[in-house]
C-alpha positions as CSV (number, residue, x, y, z in Angstrom):
1,M,77.4,119.3,92.5
2,F,80.5,121.0,93.9
3,F,78.7,124.3,94.6
4,I,76.2,122.4,96.7
5,I,78.9,120.6,98.7
6,S,81.1,123.7,99.2
7,K,78.3,125.9,100.4
8,P,79.3,128.5,103.0
9,G,79.3,127.4,106.6
10,L,81.8,124.6,106.3
11,N,84.2,124.4,109.1
12,L,87.8,123.1,108.8
13,N,87.0,119.6,109.9
14,E,84.3,119.0,107.2
15,N,86.6,120.6,104.6
16,L,89.5,118.2,105.5
17,S,87.2,115.2,105.3
18,F,85.9,116.3,101.9
19,S,89.4,116.7,100.6
20,R,90.2,113.2,101.9
21,I,87.2,111.7,100.2
22,S,88.0,113.4,96.9
23,F,91.6,112.2,97.2
24,L,90.3,108.6,97.8
25,V,88.0,108.9,94.8
26,L,90.8,110.2,92.5
27,F,93.1,107.4,93.8
28,H,90.4,104.8,93.1
29,L,89.9,106.1,89.6
30,F,93.6,106.1,89.0
31,T,94.1,102.5,90.1
32,V,91.0,101.3,88.1
33,S,92.2,103.0,85.0
34,A,95.7,101.6,85.5
35,F,94.2,98.1,86.0
36,I,92.2,98.4,82.8
37,L,95.3,99.6,80.9
38,F,97.4,96.8,82.3
39,H,94.8,94.3,81.1
40,L,94.6,95.9,77.6
41,L,98.4,95.7,77.3
42,F,98.6,92.2,78.8
43,P,95.3,90.5,78.2
44,L,94.4,87.6,80.5
45,N,91.8,85.0,79.8
46,L,89.4,85.7,82.7
47,T,86.7,83.5,81.5
48,G,88.8,80.4,82.0
């Protein structure tokens, strides 16, 4: 996957946008895992 994305011929602009996208993906995964851990520690009755 990464060797297809980081093929030669990328200019600086595409490289910066790719790093921004990967940062957003990592941040999203971190917030989702923190949300899941929070609900495991403090379970809420989401079904009503």
